[in-house]
Each structure stands twice: as structure tokens, then as C-alpha cells.
BAMAR-175839 format. One record per residue (C-alpha): residue number from 0; z, x, y; residue in three letters. Coordinates in steps of 0.5 Angstrom, whole numbers. Layout:
    n      z      x      y  res
  NUM      Z      X      Y  ala
...
This chain:
    n      z      x      y  res
    0      0      0      0  met
    1     -2      3      7  gly
    2      2      4     13  val
    3     -2      3     19  ser
    4      0      2     26  his
    5     -4      2     32  lys
    6     -3      2     40  tyr
    7     -6     -3     44  gln
    8    -12     -1     48  his
    9     -9     -2     55  gln
   10     -8      2     61  ala
   11     -1      4     63  his
   12      2      6     70  gln
   13      5     12     67  gln
   14      1     18     67  his
   15      3     25     63  his
   16      0     30     68  gly
   17      2     37     69  gln
   18      2     42     75  pro
   19     -4     45     78  asn
   20     -6     51     75  gln
   21    -11     56     78  gln
   22    -15     60     73  his
   23    -18     66     77  gln
   24    -24     69     75  asn
   25    -25     65     69  asn
   26    -32     66     66  asn
   27    -33     60     62  val
   28    -38     61     56  gly
   29    -40     68     59  gly
   30    -46     65     63  ile
   31    -45     70     69  gly
   32    -41     66     74  his
   33    -34     66     76  gln
   34    -30     60     78  his
   35    -23     58     80  thr
   36    -21     52     75  phe
   37    -16     47     77  ser
   38    -12     43     71  ser
   39    -12     37     76  gly
   40     -6     32     75  thr
   41     -6     24     74  met
   42     -4     20     80  thr
   43      1     14     79  asn
   44     -4      9     82  ser
   45     -8      5     77  thr
   46    -15      8     75  pro
   47    -21      5     76  his
   48    -23      5     69  phe
   49    -23     -1     65  thr
   50    -24     -1     57  gln
   51    -32     -3     58  ser
   52    -33      3     63  asn
   53    -31      7     57  ile
   54    -38      5     54  his
   55    -42      3     59  asn
   56    -45      6     65  gly
   57    -51      5     70  ser
   58    -55     11     74  his
   59    -52     14     80  thr
   60    -54     19     85  asp
   61    -51     25     82  asn
   62    -54     30     87  gln
   63    -49     28     93  thr
   64    -42     29     93  gly
   65    -37     23     94  ile
   66    -37     20    101  asn
   67    -42     25    103  gly
   68    -36     31    102  asn
   69    -36     36     96  tyr
   70    -29     37     93  ser
   71    -27     43     90  gln
   72    -28     40     83  his
   73    -34     37     85  trp
   74    -37     44     88  gln
   75    -35     47     81  gln
   76    -40     42     78  gln
   77    -45     43     82  ile
   78    -45     50     81  gln
   79    -45     50     74  phe
   80    -51     45     74  ala
   81    -55     49     79  asn
   82    -54     55     75  asp
   83    -57     51     69  ser
   84    -63     48     73  arg
   85    -65     55     75  gln
   86    -65     57     68  gly
   87    -69     51     65  ala
   88    -76     55     64  his
   89    -73     62     61  phe
   90    -72     61     54  pro
   91    -66     65     51  his
   92    -63     66     58  arg
   93    -56     66     55  his
   94    -57     72     50  cys
   95    -61     76     55  lys
   96    -55     77     60  lys
   97    -51     83     59  ser
   98    -44     79     60  asp
   99    -46     74     54  ala
  100    -49     80     50  val
  101    -42     84     50  gln
  102    -39     77     49  leu
  103    -43     77     42  leu
  104    -40     83     40  asn
  105    -33     81     41  lys
  106    -28     77     36  val
  107    -25     72     40  ser
  108    -18     69     39  asp
  109    -18     64     44  glu
  110    -18     58     39  ala
  111    -12     60     36  asn
  112     -8     63     42  ser
  113     -1     61     43  glu
  114      0     56     48  glu
  115      6     57     53  ile
  116     12     53     51  leu
  117     14     47     55  glu
  118     20     48     59  glu
  119     26     46     55  gly
  120     23     45     49  lys
  121     24     49     42  glu
  122     17     51     39  glu
  123     16     49     32  arg
  124     11     55     29  asn
  125      6     52     24  arg
  126      1     54     19  ala
  127     -5     57     21  thr
  128    -12     59     19  val
  129    -10     67     19  thr
  130    -17     69     18  glu
  131    -24     67     19  val
  132    -29     69     14  val
  133    -35     71     18  arg
  134    -42     71     15  arg
  135    -44     76     20  gln
  136    -42     80     27  asp
  137    -44     75     32  trp
  138    -41     68     34  asp
  139    -46     65     39  ala
  140    -53     62     38  leu
  141    -58     61     43  asp
  142    -63     56     42  phe
  143    -64     55     50  ser
  144    -71     53     52  gly
  145    -75     53     46  gln
  146    -78     46     46  gly
  147    -74     43     40  leu
  148    -74     36     38  lys
  149    -69     37     33  ala
  150    -64     42     30  val
  151    -63     43     23  ser
  152    -57     40     20  arg
  153    -54     46     16  pro
  154    -54     50     23  ile
  155    -48     45     24  phe
  156    -45     45     17  thr
  157    -46     52     15  gln
  158    -45     56     21  phe
  159    -38     54     22  thr
  160    -36     61     25  phe
  161    -40     59     32  leu
  162    -36     60     38  arg
  163    -41     58     43  lys
  164    -48     54     42  leu
  165    -53     53     47  phe
  166    -58     48     46  leu
  167    -60     47     53  asp
  168    -67     45     56  his
  169    -70     42     50  asn
  170    -73     36     48  gln
  171    -67     33     44  leu
  172    -66     26     44  ser
  173    -59     26     40  arg
  174    -54     30     38  leu
  175    -52     30     31  asp
  176    -45     28     29  pro
  177    -45     34     24  ala
  178    -43     37     31  ile
  179    -36     36     29  gly
  180    -36     41     23  his
  181    -36     47     29  leu
  182    -29     46     30  arg
  183    -28     53     33  leu
  184    -33     52     38  leu
  185    -31     53     45  asn
  186    -37     53     49  his
  187    -43     48     48  leu
  188    -49     47     53  asp
  189    -53     41     51  ile
  190    -56     40     59  ser
  191    -63     38     60  gly
  192    -65     34     54  asn
  193    -66     27     53  his
  194    -59     25     50  ile
  195    -57     18     51  met
  196    -50     18     48  glu
  197    -45     23     45  ile
  198    -43     22     38  pro
  199    -35     21     37  pro
  200    -35     27     33  glu
  201    -35     31     39  ile
  202    -27     30     39  gly
  203    -26     34     33  met
  204    -28     40     37  leu
  205    -21     41     40  val
  206    -22     48     42  asn
  207    -28     47     47  leu
  208    -27     49     54  lys
  209    -34     48     57  ala
  210    -38     42     55  leu
  211    -44     42     59  leu
  212    -49     36     59  met
  213    -52     36     65  phe
  214    -59     32     66  asp
  215    -59     28     60  asn
  216    -59     20     59  gln
  217    -52     19     58  ile
  218    -49     13     60  ser
  219    -42     13     57  gly
  220    -37     17     54  leu
  221    -33     16     47  pro
  222    -26     15     47  met
  223    -25     21     42  glu
  224    -27     26     48  leu
  225    -19     25     50  gly
  226    -18     30     44  his
  227    -21     36     48  leu
  228    -14     38     51  phe
  229    -17     45     52  arg
  230    -23     43     56  leu
  231    -24     46     63  glu
  232    -31     44     65  ile
  233    -34     37     63  leu
  234    -41     38     66  gly
  235    -44     31     67  ile
  236    -48     31     74  asp
  237    -55     28     73  gly
  238    -53     23     68  asn
  239    -53     15     69  pro
  240    -46     15     68  leu
  241    -41     10     72  glu
  242    -39     13     79  pro
  243    -32     12     77  glu
  244    -33     18     72  tyr
  245    -36     23     78  lys
  246    -30     20     83  glu
  247    -25     22     78  his
  248    -27     29     76  ile
  249    -28     30     84  ser
  250    -21     28     86  asn
  251    -17     30     80  his
  252    -21     35     76  gly
  253    -24     35     68  thr
  254    -17     36     65  lys
  255    -14     30     69  ala
  256    -20     25     66  leu
  257    -19     28     59  ile
  258    -12     26     60  ser
  259    -13     19     62  met
  260    -18     18     57  ile
  261    -13     21     52  arg
  262     -7     17     54  asp
  263    -10     10     56  gln
  264    -16      9     51  phe
  265    -16     14     45  leu
  266    -14     10     39  val
  267    -18     11     32  pro
  268    -20      6     28  gln
  269    -15      4     23  asp
  270    -16      8     16  pro
  271    -16      5     10  leu
  272    -10      4      6  pro
  273     -8     10      2  arg
  274    -10      8     -5  glu
  275     -5      9    -11  trp
  276     -7     14    -17  ile
  277     -5     10    -24  his
  278     -4     14    -30  leu
  279     -4     12    -37  asp
  280      2     13    -41  his
  281      6      9    -46  ser
  282     11      4    -44  ala
  283     18      7    -42  thr
  284     25      4    -41  ser
  285     26      8    -35  glu
  286     22     10    -28  ser
  287     24     14    -22  leu
  288     20     14    -16  ser
  289     21     20    -11  val
  290     18     20     -4  leu
  291     18     27      0  ser
  292     16     28      7  tyr
  293     16     33     13  asn
  294     17     28     19  ile
  295     16     33     24  leu
  296     23     34     28  cys
  297     22     31     35  asp
  298     24     38     38  arg
  299     18     41     36  tyr
  300     13     35     37  cys
  301     10     38     44  thr
  302      4     37     48  thr
  303      3     45     47  ser
  304      2     44     40  leu
  305     -1     37     39  tyr
  306     -4     36     46  gly
  307    -10     33     42  tyr
  308     -6     27     41  ser
  309     -4     22     46  pro
  310      3     22     49  ala
  311      5     16     46  lys
  312      3     18     39  ala
  313      8     24     40  leu
  314     14     20     43  ala
  315     20     20     38  trp
  316     21     12     39  glu
  317     14     11     36  asn
  318     14     16     31  arg
  319     21     14     29  arg
  320     18      7     27  asp
  321     12      9     24  leu
  322     16     14     19  ile
  323     22      8     18  leu
  324     16      3     16  asp
  325     13      8     11  glu
  326     20      9      8  ile
  327     21      2      7  arg
  328     14      0      5  ile
  329     14      5      0  arg
  330     21      3     -3  asn
  331     22     10     -7  ala
  332     28     11    -11  asp
  333     29     17     -8  val
  334     27     20     -1  val
  335     27     27      1  cys
  336     26     29      8  leu
  337     25     35     12  gln
  338     26     37     19  glu
  339     31     31     20  val
  340     36     33     26  asp
  341     43     30     25  arg
  342     42     25     30  glu
  343     36     22     27  ser
  344     40     22     20  phe
  345     46     19     23  gln
  346     41     13     26  glu
  347     37     13     19  phe
  348     43     13     14  ser
  349     48      8     18  gln
  350     43      3     21  phe
  351     35      4     19  ser
  352     36      5     12  leu
  353     43      3     10  ala
  354     40     -4     10  thr
  355     35     -2      5  his
  356     40      0      0  asp
  357     39      7      2  tyr
  358     45     12      2  lys
  359     44     19      4  gly
  360     46     27      5  ile
  361     44     32     10  phe
  362     45     39     12  tyr
  363     42     43     18  pro
  364     39     50     18  lys
  365     45     55     19  thr
  366     44     56     26  arg
  367     48     50     27  ala
  368     54     53     25  lys
  369     54     58     32  thr
  370     52     52     37  met
  371     56     47     40  thr
  372     57     40     37  glu
  373     52     37     42  lys
  374     47     43     41  glu
  375     48     42     33  ala
  376     46     35     33  lys
  377     38     37     35  leu
  378     38     42     29  val
  379     34     40     24  asp
  380     35     40     16  gly
  381     34     37     10  cys
  382     36     30      8  ala
  383     36     26      1  ile
  384     37     19      1  phe
  385     38     15     -6  tyr
  386     38      7     -8  lys
  387     46      6     -8  ala
  388     45      0    -13  lys
  389     41      4    -18  lys
  390     44     11    -17  tyr
  391     51     15    -16  ile
  392     51     21    -13  cys
  393     56     25    -18  leu
  394     56     32    -14  asp
  395     51     36     -9  lys
  396     50     43     -7  met
  397     47     47     -1  val
  398     43     53     -2  val
  399     44     58      4  asp
  400     38     63      3  phe
  401     40     68      8  ala
  402     47     67      6  gly
  403     46     68     -1  thr
  404     42     74      0  ala
  405     46     78      4  ile
  406     52     77     -1  asn
  407     49     79     -7  arg
  408     51     86     -9  pro
  409     44     88    -11  asp
  410     41     86     -4  met
  411     47     89      0  lys
  412     44     95      1  ser
  413     37     93      2  glu
  414     34     94      9  his
  415     29     88      8  asp
  416     34     83      7  ile
  417     37     84     13  phe
  418     31     85     17  asn
  419     27     80     14  arg
  420     31     75     10  val
  421     37     74     14  met
  422     34     72     21  pro
  423     31     66     17  arg
  424     36     60     17  asp
  425     32     55     12  asn
  426     36     52      7  ile
  427     35     47      1  ala
  428     40     41     -1  leu
  429     41     39     -8  val
  430     44     32    -11  ala
  431     46     31    -18  phe
  432     45     23    -19  leu
  433     46     18    -25  glu
  434     43     12    -26  asn
  435     48      6    -26  arg
  436     45      2    -32  met
  437     42      7    -36  thr
  438     47     13    -36  gly
  439     41     18    -35  ser
  440     42     24    -30  arg
  441     37     28    -25  val
  442     38     33    -21  met
  443     34     32    -14  ile
  444     32     38    -10  gly
  445     30     38     -3  asn
  446     27     45      1  ala
  447     24     47      7  his
  448     21     54      6  ile
  449     20     59     12  phe
  450     13     58     15  trp
  451     10     65     17  asp
  452      4     67     13  pro
  453      6     74     15  ala
  454     12     73     11  phe
  455     10     71      4  ala
  456     16     76      1  asp
  457     21     72      5  val
  458     18     65      2  lys
  459     18     68     -5  leu
  460     25     71     -4  val
  461     28     64     -2  gln
  462     25     60     -7  val
  463     27     65    -12  ala
  464     34     64    -10  ile
  465     33     57    -10  leu
  466     32     57    -17  met
  467     37     62    -19  glu
  468     42     57    -15  gln
  469     40     51    -19  ile
  470     40     54    -26  thr
  471     47     56    -25  lys
  472     49     49    -22  lys
  473     45     46    -28  ala
  474     50     49    -33  glu
  475     56     47    -29  glu
  476     53     40    -29  trp
  477     51     39    -36  ser
  478     58     39    -38  thr
  479     61     34    -33  lys
  480     64     28    -37  pro
  481     61     21    -38  pro
  482     62     16    -32  cys
  483     66     10    -34  thr
  484     67      7    -27  asp
  485     60      6    -25  lys
  486     60     -2    -24  ala
  487     66     -1    -19  ala
  488     61      2    -14  ser
  489     55     -2    -16  arg
  490     53     -4     -9  his
  491     51     -1     -3  ser
  492     57      1      2  glu
  493     54     -2      8  val
  494     58     -6     12  glu
  495     58    -13     10  gly
  496     55    -12      3  asp
  497     61    -10     -1  ala
  498     62    -17     -4  asp
  499     54    -18     -5  ala
  500     52    -21    -12  ala
  501     50    -16    -17  pro
  502     42    -16    -18  glu
  503     43    -16    -26  ser
  504     49    -18    -30  ser
  505     47    -13    -35  ala
  506     53     -8    -37  glu
  507     52     -1    -35  pro
  508     50      4    -40  gly
  509     54     10    -42  pro
  510     53     17    -39  ser
  511     48     21    -43  leu
  512     49     28    -45  glu
  513     45     34    -44  tyr
  514     46     40    -48  ser
  515     44     45    -43  ser
  516     42     46    -35  gly
  517     35     46    -37  pro
  518     35     39    -41  gln
  519     37     35    -35  ile
  520     31     32    -31  pro
  521     30     36    -25  leu
  522     25     34    -19  ile
  523     24     39    -13  ile
  524     21     36     -7  cys
  525     19     40      0  gly
  526     15     43      5  asp
  527     14     50      1  phe
  528      9     53      6  asn
  529      5     56      1  ser
  530     -1     54     -2  ala
  531     -4     54    -10  val
  532     -4     61    -13  gly
  533      1     64     -9  thr
  534      7     67    -11  gly
  535     12     61    -10  val
  536      7     57    -13  tyr
  537      7     61    -19  asp
  538     14     63    -20  leu
  539     16     55    -20  ile
  540     10     53    -25  thr
  541     10     59    -30  lys
  542     18     60    -30  gly
  543     17     68    -28  glu
  544     14     73    -23  leu
  545     14     80    -24  ala
  546     17     84    -18  gly
  547     11     88    -17  thr
  548      7     81    -15  his
  549      3     83     -9  glu
  550      7     77     -4  asp
  551     13     82     -4  leu
  552      9     88     -2  gly
  553     13     95     -3  ser
  554     19     91      0  arg
  555     26     92     -4  gly
  556     30     86     -6  tyr
  557     35     88    -11  gly
  558     34     85    -18  ser
  559     28     81    -16  phe
  560     23     87    -15  thr
  561     27     91    -20  arg
  562     27     86    -26  asp
  563     22     81    -23  gly
  564     24     73    -22  met
  565     25     68    -27  his
  566     28     61    -29  his
  567     29     57    -35  pro
  568     26     50    -32  phe
  569     19     47    -35  lys
  570     16     45    -28  leu
  571     10     42    -26  lys
  572      7     40    -19  ser
  573      6     32    -20  ala
  574      0     32    -16  tyr
  575     -3     38    -20  asn
  576     -6     33    -25  ile
  577    -11     31    -20  ile
  578    -12     38    -18  gly
  579     -7     37    -12  glu
  580     -9     33     -6  leu
  581    -14     35     -1  lys
  582     -9     37      4  phe
  583     -1     35      6  thr
  584     -1     38     13  asn
  585     -7     37     18  tyr
  586     -8     40     24  thr
  587    -14     43     28  pro
  588    -12     50     26  thr
  589    -10     48     19  phe
  590    -12     43     13  ser
  591     -9     45      7  gly
  592     -3     43      1  val
  593      4     46      3  leu
  594      8     40      0  asp
  595     10     39     -7  tyr
  596     14     35    -12  ile
  597     16     39    -18  trp
  598     18     36    -24  tyr
  599     21     37    -31  ser
  600     15     36    -35  ser
  601     20     36    -42  asn
  602     24     31    -39  ala
  603     19     26    -35  met
  604     12     24    -34  glu
  605      8     22    -28  val
  606      6     15    -28  lys
  607      3     14    -21  ser
  608      1     18    -15  leu
  609      0     16     -7  leu
  610     -7     19     -6  gly
  611    -11     22      0  asp
  612    -13     19      7  val
  613    -19     15      8  asp
  614    -24     21      9  glu
  615    -29     17     13  gln
  616    -23     16     18  tyr
  617    -22     24     18  leu
  618    -29     25     21  arg
  619    -26     23     28  arg
  620    -19     25     28  val
  621    -18     33     29  pro
  622    -11     33     27  gly
  623     -4     29     26  phe
  624      0     26     29  pro
  625     -3     20     32  asn
  626     -2     13     32  ala
  627     -3     12     25  his
  628      0     18     22  phe
  629      7     20     26  pro
  630      7     27     23  ser
  631      3     33     22  asp
  632      5     33     14  his
  633      3     27     10  leu
  634      8     23      6  ala
  635      8     25     -2  leu
  636     10     20     -7  gln
  637     10     20    -15  ala
  638     13     15    -20  asp
  639     16     18    -26  phe
  640     17     16    -33  ala
  641     24     18    -36  ile
  642     23     21    -43  lys
  643     29     18    -47  pro
  644     35     22    -48  gln
  645     41     22    -53  arg
  646     47     18    -51  ala
  647     54     20    -52  val
  648     60     16    -54  lys
  649     65     13    -48  leu
  650     71     17    -48  val
  651     78     15    -45  asp
  652     77     19    -38  val
  653     80     13    -34  gly
  654     77     13    -27  asp
  655     76     21    -27  arg
  656     68     19    -25  cys
  657     70     15    -19  ala
  658     74     21    -17  gln
  659     68     26    -18  gln
  660     64     21    -14  arg
  661     69     21     -8  gln
  662     69     28     -8  glu
  663     62     29     -8  gly
  664     60     24     -3  leu
  665     66     25      2  lys
  666     62     30      6  arg
  667     56     26      6  asp
  668     56     23     13  his
């Protein structure tokens, strides 16, 4: 069942502008001109645009200024337009310029450059494409002045390394929607053609800084243009557009126009619901559904990282409602969330999710220990929610990766532990649950592993520590005595629900016996910031990894590098049965699988999986979050069949189980 919410196409009085910034001597596109650029700001007045204006236009005299005067912004337009017209009869004019030739020999890192942090915001680093595979030593293509009537589609689909593309002064009547594949482009010139409309796929080119389309037959702009938050110059002179476009650029500049389109009109069409993938298995008496979701902490959801999305789509109030709707509709037995801050957890556990029978446990990153109470509320961590009518939480464990590493005798003298592992304050949370009715027990892990691709060794050490700690705790939990007081707390502990009637009159079954730790079913969810085939993936799925693995490099991590790493569990990725999802993290600079639900293949089978996002929808959406997907990560959900285990006879332990439960949950909230 899909979850899709849509913001209304309506004008808002608030505008999210930014201070004017002067970009001195910017050589946009390397075409030999130096200009002073202004970011522009939105005014507080209602703009002249209406919804119909976005799609319809009429020809105006584009050779004169607004009211006979040239503003600074429009002078920039005219200067670029005149340069384009003067070069109309010179084929390949761009590559013949010395500054353009120098540019072709220089590898540009502009598209992946770090943005300036917003004041008062903590940055959230994320996975990026760390290396672009280049087919050759050039990144610009000049087809200007060739009289072309069409451009071969492979130019768009195979030359994805291009940074600059010049198609100006030809006989083109359309711009191929396949242009959306060139996601590294920062300069596109289609001036002097017969193009009548810009395809919506132009919004995929979020790295564009210059989009020149002078002297065409373009009468409207697609709302997807709002994704181009880095755009510094939109060349529209010489097109039959509505006067409001020209007026807005003249008065406020290109950035203000893009901002206005983004915040007032940019709403992608609703995607098709994500389909369920059902797998055939024999009937089972017990099932378990698990959802894992990195919800993107509000502190990290900044316009510097996600400027391609409308401000409203980034606002926590809107994202929170979408996240909660997703959780409620999926209705999983267990929900594992990453990047949850304490304030949000308290709201979720006490109000939003408590009314849906969810009880939760939470632990923040370890930096919270050194902060004031007010500051600590904003530190994110991991949370596990479970259906209180179905499960009892017998115990829990927090895994502090850095703290565990520096206290290991074999690692105390390792410099790499102090320099690389200790500064990373990631944590994992593990809960030990028992099914009230069947007596089966399960361990639920939830982890958020360090993000940086340059620290593959740190990720591997963190996961090795996680598996080591779970292994030790599992042996302890395998000896926990049976629980005989399960009916006493069968219902949710939400206020007013204590006397609710039971959903079933069936008597609770006896607790099940497990001969060793690895026999207890184990599920580990989380954002592992690691792809298939990495050391992290191989360690979890294969159960062992050599200490000489390439992800460790030449670094020293005690017994991990001396003897290798291993664990006794037979784990598989739930989504491996379909070859993993196409992506779990989707941004303009990265699209790939980072999140997983691992499960004990000896104790469980996968029944069904929540599938991929509508592919057609993604052709016009450069990245998440947006109006339909509130995080840059996808929610994952897997439904499992629990294989039968041997039950033990009830023993007279009185209310020992109830005491254990209270001890295990007394620190939950």
C-alpha cells in the first residue's frame, strides 16, 4: 500500500530568499565573459505568476528593458544574449576560445563541491559518488552552428560524464527528454534554435549553473525548473514568454525566479504505490513484519544539501506527518528508525505511535553525554518500536562502538583506534523480544554506521564490534528463564488502555528454549552506509572476513586485523532474494543501496518485501526528500515466517519474568 501526500498548487505569501551575494568575475560556461552575479531575493509581495502562467505565454518585445530601463540582472541577460547572437555564424565557436580549451583539460569538481553551511545548522554528511568514471579526458561537447535538426540520443544516454554541452545555433525543434541523463552538466546552451518547449526532465540537471536558451520559440517554463537551485543565469531573451518572467528576472534575478517556481509551483505528480513482492512459502503459524527507516533528522535537513526541494517539503512538520503516516499504514510489528532525535522520539512514543500500540526504546549518539539537556535533545540516534500487545521486551543493549573499541585490551595501543574510530560516535541498539502468545523470542538490532566512503575501515570495525557484542549477549539471553506472567501486560501501556478488552481469548503459550545464542532468531536493521560487495556486507553475510581485507588497508585494529573477524550467525539480506532494491538512498549525487534488513536464515524465511519506487516517477525527480518522500532514504519492510522452535515446560518462577520485563523497560522513556 503506497503512502503519497501532495502539497497544493497554490501561491504562498512567504518566500524563502537568501541575502544577495556578489559573485565577482564568474566565467559562466567559460565563454570568455566576466560578470557580476546576484543571487536575488524574493519580495514579500504576491508575485505576478499564476498557475496558468507557468504553462502559457505570449510573445513580448525582448529587445527592450523593463519600462525602458535595464536593471543589473537584465544587463546580464542582454550581455549573454548579444554574445550568443554575435557568434551565430561561427561553428564550434566555444571550443575555439582559449579559455574554453583550458577548461576542457581541467577536471571540474564543482558539481560535488561542499556547500556553505546554513547559520545555526549542523551539517549531515551523506554518501556521494566519490569517483566519476571518465571515458576520456574531456568533459565538454561543442555542436554549435552545425545546422543540426536532431541530436542522436546516445549523446544524452552514454555521454553522462559531460559538464558542458553547446547545441546553440542549429535547427533543433525539440530538446530530447533524454537530456535528464546528463546529471553532471553545469552549462547548457540551446540558444538560436526552433525549440518550442523545455522538457520536464530538465529538472534532473540540478548542477546546472547556466541554462541559455535565447532566441527560440519557448512560451512556457516547466515547474521542474524549480529543482535547479544552483542556476545562476537563465537566458530567456528572445522567446515569446509572458512578461512576468522577464520582469521577475529583471527585478530579482535568476535565483529568485527559480526559488519562486520551486516553492510555489513545484509538486511532482503522485507516484504509483510501491508494490509488494510476495514470495511463496509453506504455511506458518507465526509471522513477523519489520520496517527499517532512516528518517533524516531535522537538524540535517538543510537547504544547502537539499536545495532542489521546496522549503515546505523540507519543513519538519510536513516531513514528520509523512513519516508517521508511512509507519501507521505499513503497520509493521517492529519499526527500526535511524536519525531520530530525543525530542522526536518522545513525541512518537508518547503520542503519535503510542495510540497505535507501539512501545519504544531509544538511545542517542554518544556526544549527547557531553551536552546540556537542551542540546542533547537535538542529537540523533536509533529507536526501536514494537507492538506492545504482541511482544514483551525482555531486555535491551546499547552498543557504543567507540567506547567498546578503546576499552578492548588488544586495541588500546592502536593509533588508528584513537585517530579514526574513537571520534565517530555512532551507536547501535538491540532489543530482546518475546511473542506473548507463541513464546518465540527474537533479537532486533538497529544500527547507524559511519557515513564517509574514505573510512571503510571504520565502518568495518563498527560492524565487527556490533556482531561481537550481539554474539556475547545472545549467549546470555539464551539462558533466560521462561516467562510465565505474559498476560498481565498483554495490552499497550498507553494511558486509558490498561483495561481494554483483549483482542483474543487464547491463552499465552510457553516461552521457547534456545540451546545457544545463534539459535535465537536475529534481525538487524539499519543504515550501514555500505554497498553490496564491501567488507561490511561480506562480514555480515559470510560470517567471517580476513584481517587483510582491502577495506582495512594497512591499518591496525588488534585481533580484527591479526586474526580476522567472524560471527556465528547465518545472516542474509532480506532483499538479496530479489538482488536488492535499485536504491535505498536517492539524491542527485548518489543513488544506491545503503540500508538493509538482515535476518537469521536458519530461523526465518522471507514472505514478502516492500518494492521499488515507481520508475516513471523518478524520471522527473532528481532526489529526495520531496512532497511524497520525506527522507532521502526509503523505508524498507520485510515480512518473515518464523520457523518452529521447541517449547519448554513451564517452571515455577512466579513473577520473575514480570520483574525482568520491568528492569528491561524502566529506562525506555
